[in-house]
C-alpha positions, -999 to 999 in steps of 0.1 A, spaced: -34 -272 -344 1 -258 -337 30 -265 -359 67 -265 -349 92 -266 -379 116 -293 -375 137 -293 -406 136 -278 -441 154 -276 -474 161 -240 -471 163 -215 -442 130 -197 -449 105 -194 -476 81 -220 -493 105 -252 -491 100 -289 -485 94 -288 -446 86 -312 -419 67 -300 -388 55 -317 -357 22 -309 -343 9 -304 -306 -13 -334 -315 17 -358 -317 19 -360 -355 39 -349 -384 30 -324 -411 48 -325 -445 51 -295 -468 61 -305 -503 49 -303 -539 14 -319 -546 15 -352 -567 -14 -353 -591 0 -380 -615 4 -409 -589 -24 -431 -602 -36 -441 -567 -73 -437 -553 -72 -420 -521 -98 -402 -502 -111 -368 -513 -98 -352 -479 -63 -364 -483 -37 -357 -509 1 -370 -515 31 -349 -514 66 -353 -526 96 -343 -507 134 -348 -510 146 -379 -493 175 -356 -480 147 -338 -457 140 -372 -439 179 -379 -436 184 -345 -421 155 -348 -396 171 -384 -387 206 -370 -387 195 -341 -361 176 -366 -340 143 -348 -348 124 -379 -356 
């Protein structure tokens, strides 16, 4: 899978980031959430990202 960086909360490093893929999907990098209380499949996880990351992506017409 090829990831293309769309938008991030910082210029470089390990920050919350939104990527597009060569499969027509999005990938989100953020902090893993473990105290959500939901039952999800073992192959999935939940991540938390700042709402500003999505606002910035929309403002920049990336999604």
